[in-house]
C-alpha positions as CSV (number, residue, x, y, z in Angstrom):
1,X,29.2,52.1,64.6
2,X,28.0,49.6,62.6
3,X,29.4,49.5,59.3
4,X,26.3,51.0,57.1
5,X,27.1,48.1,54.4
6,X,26.2,45.1,57.2
7,X,22.7,46.8,57.5
8,X,22.5,47.6,53.5
9,X,19.1,46.5,52.0
10,X,21.1,46.3,48.4
11,X,24.0,44.1,48.1
12,X,25.3,46.8,45.6
13,X,25.3,49.3,48.9
14,X,26.6,46.2,51.0
15,X,28.6,43.2,50.3
16,X,29.4,44.9,46.7
17,X,29.8,48.4,47.8
18,X,33.3,48.6,47.0
19,X,33.0,47.4,43.6
20,X,30.0,49.7,42.4
21,X,31.3,52.8,44.0
22,X,31.9,54.3,40.7
23,X,28.6,54.2,39.8
24,X,27.4,55.2,43.3
25,X,28.9,58.2,42.3
26,X,26.5,58.7,39.2
27,X,23.3,56.8,40.1
28,X,23.0,57.8,44.1
29,X,20.5,60.5,45.3
30,X,23.1,62.8,45.8
31,X,24.3,62.4,42.5
32,X,20.8,62.9,40.9
33,X,20.5,66.3,43.1
34,X,23.9,67.3,42.0
35,X,22.8,66.5,38.4
36,X,19.4,68.6,39.0
37,X,21.4,71.6,40.3
38,X,23.6,71.8,37.2
39,X,21.1,72.1,34.8
40,X,18.7,74.8,36.9
41,X,21.6,77.0,37.3
42,X,22.9,76.2,33.4
43,X,19.5,77.2,32.6
44,X,19.7,80.2,34.6
45,X,23.0,81.0,32.9
46,X,21.8,80.7,29.9
47,X,18.8,83.2,30.1
48,X,20.8,85.7,31.5
49,X,23.4,85.6,29.0
50,X,20.4,86.0,26.6
51,X,19.5,89.7,27.0
52,X,15.8,88.3,26.6
53,X,14.7,89.7,30.0
54,X,15.3,93.0,31.4
55,X,14.4,91.9,34.6
56,X,16.8,89.1,34.8
57,X,19.6,92.1,33.9
58,X,23.1,91.4,33.7
59,X,24.3,89.4,36.9
60,X,26.7,90.5,39.0
61,X,30.4,89.0,39.1
62,X,29.8,87.4,42.6
63,X,26.4,86.4,41.7
64,X,27.9,84.6,38.2
65,X,30.6,83.1,40.1
66,X,28.0,81.4,42.3
67,X,25.8,80.2,39.4
68,X,29.1,79.4,37.5
69,X,30.2,77.3,40.2
70,X,26.8,75.4,41.2
71,X,26.9,74.7,37.3
72,X,30.1,72.4,38.0
73,X,29.7,70.7,41.7
74,X,27.4,70.4,44.7
75,X,29.1,69.3,47.5
76,X,27.4,67.3,50.2
77,X,26.3,70.0,52.5
78,X,24.6,71.6,49.4
79,X,22.8,67.9,49.3
80,X,21.9,67.8,52.4
81,X,20.2,70.9,52.1
82,X,18.1,70.4,49.6
83,X,17.0,67.2,51.1
84,X,16.1,69.3,54.2
85,X,13.9,71.3,52.1
86,X,12.4,68.9,50.1
87,X,10.7,67.1,53.7
88,X,9.1,70.1,53.5
89,X,8.2,70.9,50.2
90,X,7.7,66.6,49.3
91,X,8.7,67.2,45.9
92,X,12.3,66.8,44.8
93,X,12.8,69.3,42.1
94,X,11.1,71.9,44.0
95,X,13.4,71.6,46.5
96,X,16.5,71.9,44.4
97,X,14.4,75.3,42.9
98,X,14.4,76.7,46.3
99,X,18.0,75.5,47.3
100,X,19.4,77.6,44.3
101,X,17.1,80.5,45.1
102,X,18.9,80.4,48.9
103,X,22.2,80.1,47.5
104,X,21.8,82.9,44.9
105,X,20.0,85.4,47.7
106,X,22.8,85.2,49.4
107,X,25.3,86.1,46.6
108,X,23.4,89.0,46.3
109,X,20.6,88.2,43.7
110,X,17.5,90.9,43.5
111,X,13.9,89.2,44.0
112,X,12.9,89.8,40.5
113,X,16.7,87.9,39.4
114,X,15.1,85.0,41.5
115,X,11.9,84.8,39.9
116,X,13.8,83.1,36.7
117,X,15.1,79.9,38.5
118,X,13.1,77.1,37.4
119,X,11.9,79.7,35.0
120,X,8.9,78.0,32.3
121,X,10.2,74.7,33.1
122,X,8.4,71.7,34.1
123,X,10.4,69.1,36.3
124,X,10.7,66.5,33.8
125,X,12.7,69.1,31.5
126,X,15.3,69.0,34.6
127,X,15.0,65.3,35.0
128,X,15.4,63.9,31.7
129,X,18.1,66.0,31.6
130,X,19.6,64.8,34.5
131,X,19.2,61.0,34.0
132,X,20.8,61.8,30.1
133,X,23.6,62.8,31.7
134,X,23.9,60.1,34.2
135,X,23.4,57.5,31.5
136,X,25.9,58.8,29.2
137,X,28.7,59.4,32.0
138,X,28.0,55.8,32.9
139,X,28.5,54.4,29.8
140,X,31.7,56.4,29.2
141,X,33.3,56.1,32.2
142,X,32.4,52.9,33.5
143,X,30.5,50.3,31.0
144,X,32.2,50.6,27.8
145,X,35.4,50.8,29.6
146,X,34.7,47.9,31.3
147,X,33.6,45.8,28.2
148,X,36.5,46.6,26.5
149,X,38.4,45.3,29.3
150,X,37.1,41.9,28.7
151,X,37.6,42.5,25.1
152,X,41.2,43.2,25.3
153,X,41.8,39.9,27.8
154,X,40.2,37.8,25.1
155,X,42.1,39.5,22.4
156,X,45.1,38.4,24.2
157,X,44.1,35.0,24.6
158,X,43.3,34.7,20.5
159,X,46.6,35.8,20.2
160,X,48.7,33.6,22.6
161,X,46.8,30.3,22.1
162,X,45.5,31.0,18.2
163,X,47.4,27.8,17.2
164,X,46.3,25.5,20.5
165,X,44.1,22.7,19.3
166,X,40.7,21.6,21.2
167,X,38.2,19.3,20.4
168,X,35.0,21.1,19.7
169,X,31.7,20.2,21.3
170,X,28.4,20.5,18.9
171,X,25.4,19.7,20.9
172,X,27.7,18.5,23.4
173,X,29.6,15.5,21.5
174,X,32.6,15.4,20.1
175,X,33.1,17.3,16.8
176,X,35.7,19.0,14.3
177,X,38.6,20.6,16.0
178,X,38.8,24.2,16.5
179,X,41.8,26.2,18.4
180,X,41.3,27.9,21.8
181,X,42.0,31.1,20.5
182,X,39.9,31.3,17.6
183,X,36.9,30.8,20.4
184,X,38.2,33.4,22.3
185,X,38.1,35.3,19.1
186,X,34.6,34.7,18.4
187,X,33.8,36.3,21.6
188,X,36.0,39.2,21.0
189,X,34.2,39.9,17.6
190,X,30.9,39.4,19.7
191,X,31.4,41.9,22.5
192,X,33.0,44.6,19.9
193,X,30.1,44.6,18.1
194,X,27.8,45.0,21.2
195,X,29.5,47.8,22.4
196,X,29.6,49.4,19.2
197,X,25.5,49.0,19.7
198,X,25.8,50.4,23.0
199,X,28.0,53.8,21.9
200,X,25.9,54.5,18.8
201,X,22.7,55.0,21.2
202,X,21.8,58.7,20.8
203,X,21.4,60.2,24.1
204,X,18.3,62.6,23.9
205,X,16.6,65.2,26.1
206,X,13.6,67.6,25.7
207,X,13.2,71.2,27.3
208,X,10.2,72.1,26.0
209,X,8.0,72.7,29.4
210,X,4.8,71.1,30.6
211,X,3.4,69.4,27.8
212,X,5.8,69.5,25.3
213,X,4.8,72.7,23.7
214,X,6.7,75.6,25.1
215,X,3.4,77.3,26.1
216,X,5.0,79.2,29.3
217,X,7.8,79.5,27.3
218,X,5.7,81.9,24.2
219,X,3.2,83.1,27.0
220,X,6.4,84.7,28.5
221,X,8.4,85.8,25.8
222,X,6.3,85.3,22.5
223,X,9.2,86.8,20.3
224,X,11.8,84.5,21.5
225,X,12.8,81.5,19.1
226,X,12.4,79.0,22.1
227,X,12.9,75.7,19.9
228,X,17.1,77.6,19.5
229,X,17.3,78.3,23.2
230,X,15.8,74.8,24.1
231,X,18.3,73.2,21.7
232,X,21.1,75.4,22.8
233,X,20.4,74.4,26.3
234,X,20.4,70.5,25.3
235,X,23.1,70.7,23.2
236,X,25.5,72.0,25.9
237,X,25.3,69.0,27.8
238,X,26.5,66.7,25.0
239,X,22.8,65.3,24.4
240,X,20.4,65.3,20.9
241,X,17.4,67.5,20.9
242,X,13.9,65.9,21.1
243,X,11.4,68.6,20.0
244,X,8.5,66.1,19.8
245,X,7.4,65.0,23.4
246,X,4.4,64.9,25.8
247,X,5.3,66.5,29.3
248,X,8.1,63.8,29.5
249,X,10.8,63.0,26.6
250,X,9.3,59.6,25.8
251,X,12.2,57.1,27.0
252,X,12.6,55.4,23.5
253,X,16.5,56.3,23.9
254,X,16.6,54.6,27.3
255,X,14.9,51.7,26.0
256,X,17.5,51.5,23.0
257,X,20.4,51.6,25.8
258,X,19.1,48.8,27.8
259,X,18.6,46.8,25.3
260,X,22.1,47.1,24.1
261,X,23.6,46.9,27.2
262,X,21.5,43.2,27.9
263,X,23.0,42.3,24.3
264,X,26.2,42.4,25.7
265,X,25.3,40.8,29.1
266,X,23.9,38.1,27.1
267,X,27.2,37.6,25.0
268,X,28.8,37.8,28.5
269,X,26.7,35.3,29.8
270,X,27.1,32.8,26.9
271,X,31.0,33.9,27.6
272,X,31.1,32.6,31.2
273,X,29.0,29.5,30.4
274,X,31.8,28.4,28.2
275,X,34.4,29.1,30.1
276,X,32.7,27.6,33.1
277,X,32.6,24.4,31.2
278,X,35.9,24.3,29.9
279,X,37.0,25.1,33.3
280,X,35.2,21.4,34.1
281,X,36.8,19.7,31.5
282,X,40.1,20.8,32.2
283,X,41.1,22.9,29.6
284,X,41.6,24.9,32.3
285,X,43.3,25.1,35.3
286,X,42.4,28.1,37.8
287,X,45.6,29.4,39.9
288,X,44.3,28.9,43.6
289,X,44.5,32.1,45.4
290,X,46.6,31.8,49.0
291,X,43.9,31.7,52.0
292,X,41.2,31.2,49.9
293,X,38.5,28.3,50.2
294,X,36.9,26.2,47.6
295,X,34.4,24.6,49.5
296,X,33.7,24.6,53.2
297,X,33.4,20.9,53.2
298,X,36.0,19.9,50.2
299,X,39.4,21.4,50.9
300,X,40.9,20.3,47.4
301,X,38.3,22.0,45.0
302,X,38.5,25.5,42.8
303,X,35.0,26.4,41.9
304,X,34.8,28.9,39.0
305,X,32.9,31.4,41.2
306,X,33.7,34.5,39.5
307,X,32.2,33.0,36.4
308,X,29.0,32.0,37.8
309,X,29.2,35.2,39.9
310,X,29.2,37.1,36.9
311,X,26.4,34.5,35.1
312,X,24.4,35.7,38.3
313,X,24.6,39.4,38.0
314,X,24.3,39.6,34.2
315,X,21.0,37.4,34.3
316,X,19.8,40.0,37.2
317,X,20.9,43.0,35.1
318,X,19.0,41.7,32.1
319,X,15.7,40.8,34.0
320,X,15.9,44.8,35.0
321,X,17.1,46.2,31.5
322,X,14.3,44.6,29.6
323,X,11.6,45.8,31.9
324,X,12.8,49.6,31.7
325,X,13.1,49.0,28.2
326,X,9.3,47.5,28.0
327,X,7.8,49.8,30.2
328,X,9.6,53.0,30.3
329,X,8.8,54.2,26.8
330,X,5.0,53.8,27.6
331,X,3.3,56.9,29.3
332,X,-0.5,57.7,29.9
333,X,-1.5,60.1,27.4
334,X,1.2,63.3,28.5
335,X,2.3,61.8,31.3
336,X,1.7,59.3,34.2
337,X,4.4,58.6,36.9
338,X,4.8,54.9,37.0
339,X,8.1,56.0,35.1
340,X,9.6,58.0,38.1
341,X,10.2,55.3,41.0
342,X,11.8,52.5,37.7
343,X,14.1,55.2,36.8
344,X,15.5,55.7,39.9
345,X,16.4,51.7,39.5
346,X,18.3,52.5,36.5
347,X,21.9,52.6,38.5
348,X,20.9,49.6,40.4
349,X,20.8,47.6,36.7
350,X,24.2,49.1,35.7
351,X,25.7,48.3,39.0
352,X,24.6,44.5,38.6
353,X,25.9,45.0,35.1
354,X,28.9,45.7,35.9
355,X,29.5,43.5,38.8
356,X,29.4,40.7,36.1
357,X,31.8,42.3,34.1
358,X,33.9,42.6,37.2
359,X,33.6,39.2,38.0
360,X,34.4,37.8,34.6
361,X,37.6,39.7,33.9
362,X,38.6,38.5,37.6
363,X,37.8,35.1,36.7
364,X,39.8,35.5,33.3
365,X,43.1,36.8,35.2
366,X,43.1,33.1,36.8
367,X,42.8,31.0,34.3
368,X,45.6,29.1,32.6
369,X,45.2,27.2,29.7
370,X,46.2,22.9,29.7
371,X,47.1,22.7,26.2
372,X,48.3,18.7,27.4
373,X,44.9,17.8,28.7
374,X,43.3,19.3,25.4
375,X,45.8,17.3,23.0
376,X,44.7,14.1,25.4
377,X,41.4,15.1,24.2
378,X,41.7,15.3,20.4
379,X,43.9,11.9,20.8
380,X,41.1,10.2,21.9
381,X,38.4,11.3,19.2
382,X,40.7,10.3,15.8
383,X,36.5,10.2,14.5
384,X,36.5,13.6,14.2
385,X,38.0,13.2,11.1
386,X,35.3,12.1,9.3
387,X,34.2,15.4,8.2
388,X,37.1,15.6,6.1
389,X,37.6,12.3,5.0
390,X,34.1,12.3,3.6
391,X,34.8,15.7,1.9
392,X,38.0,14.9,0.4
393,X,36.2,11.7,-1.3
394,X,33.1,14.3,-2.6
395,X,35.6,16.2,-3.9
396,X,36.8,13.1,-6.2
397,X,33.8,12.0,-7.1
398,X,33.8,9.1,-5.0
399,X,29.7,7.9,-4.4
400,X,28.7,7.7,-0.9
401,X,31.1,9.4,1.0
402,X,28.9,10.4,4.0
403,X,27.0,7.4,4.2
404,X,30.1,5.2,4.4
405,X,31.9,7.5,6.7
406,X,28.5,7.1,8.9
407,X,28.6,3.7,8.6
408,X,32.1,3.4,9.8
409,X,32.5,5.9,12.7
410,X,28.7,6.8,13.8
411,X,28.4,5.2,17.5
412,X,31.9,3.9,17.5
413,X,35.5,4.8,19.0
414,X,38.2,4.8,15.9
415,X,41.8,5.1,16.4
416,X,44.7,6.0,14.4
417,X,45.0,2.6,12.7
418,X,41.7,1.7,11.6
419,X,41.3,5.5,9.9
420,X,44.4,5.3,7.9
421,X,43.2,1.3,6.8
422,X,40.0,3.1,6.0
423,X,41.7,5.5,3.8
424,X,44.0,3.5,2.2
425,X,41.2,1.5,0.6
426,X,39.2,4.0,-1.2
427,X,41.2,4.4,-4.1
428,X,41.9,8.3,-3.7
429,X,44.8,9.5,-5.5
430,X,47.9,8.8,-3.7
431,X,48.3,13.0,-2.9
432,X,44.9,13.3,-1.4
433,X,45.5,9.7,0.3
434,X,49.1,10.8,1.7
435,X,47.1,14.0,2.7
436,X,44.7,12.2,4.6
437,X,46.9,9.5,6.3
438,X,49.3,12.3,7.6
439,X,46.2,14.5,8.7
440,X,45.7,14.5,12.7
441,X,42.8,15.3,15.4
442,X,45.2,18.1,16.4
443,X,45.9,19.5,13.0
444,X,42.3,19.5,11.9
445,X,41.5,23.1,12.5
446,X,40.9,25.0,9.0
447,X,41.6,28.5,9.1
448,X,41.3,28.9,13.1
449,X,44.4,30.1,14.1
450,X,44.9,32.7,11.1
451,X,41.8,33.9,12.1
452,X,42.6,33.9,15.8
453,X,45.2,36.0,14.9
454,X,43.4,38.4,13.0
455,X,41.1,40.0,15.6
């Protein structure tokens, strides 16, 4: 048989299938069916234990056991059966309802009891909780751990190279030195904040009927506190109840979730571009992989493909995530269906995002800092000490400090001897003069080392 990955339309299910298997288990059609079955089963179980409806009665042990199993695990054969039913109904959620009816009837449910499957529900009551659980599982088991791995790798780099001096480049030009560790630490802190923002997003759910007012529920049981029953249902899934909705939960929280993930992806893009540049400058060497080819014609090349792959996939993810954030909160009146087909692509966006983070991790594992190359670059740019000299001059009240250094250094290559001769004639106090004369680009890193070690 032909490998299905060779004929897949999406590279997530083809070329990158092995790298996206964890998300496929959350966002696939089979997974969505499983979440829907779980929601339907849990609702029936809640109704059965509430005692509100004598017609539902007390479920006998075999029936209760079957209901419990449906609320926990949905196997491959069950998914196939739901899809068979859907071919007849042409409605995916109704197919889940009919599947549950079949299963429970086989376990001994009475016709009157079966009428409480999907009781007073609109499809979106089932769907919104299913998608919320999917996004919760993806965040907790895949996305936040991946971001955490990158943060951990960068933190180790920050500590290892806290004191490794490196030439900065502002506007692409030589600037005041930093350390490699401090530059890694900058991204550690940015990504920690981004991960915290993603983790703080509240995952909301609604369970309030066709237009959000509990119309059918009140008609069937006016004496029941349906708001309390709804909250109990939603909280059981670890979600936050949203009582103010139309037929659909308005998706504002999904927009917030997508925006938060996109912001993390944007920081990742910035990281990958910086690392790509440092590889190009020779500040990082890449460990070659035996058997790997860098170029089809230039055998010497070891290309920074992991950082390039990460940048490309993060950009693709963000294009989708930002579309979701703009599109999903907009619905005509009480409901239109344009969100449905879009929501099915949530896993695609997170798949590209996960690919990006995994590629970045692979790239980070392959690079080694070249301290000698960084030191050589620093030694070629003594003019970067102009900032230190003019600031010391200012501190001692020497007029025109900036202008004098500008005239001396701007657009020129300045060596150590020229710089020390310039310092010697400034008329600084001996202590300040000696301090500047002993200063080197490698030593001019301020508190960079301490900041790097503090992350």
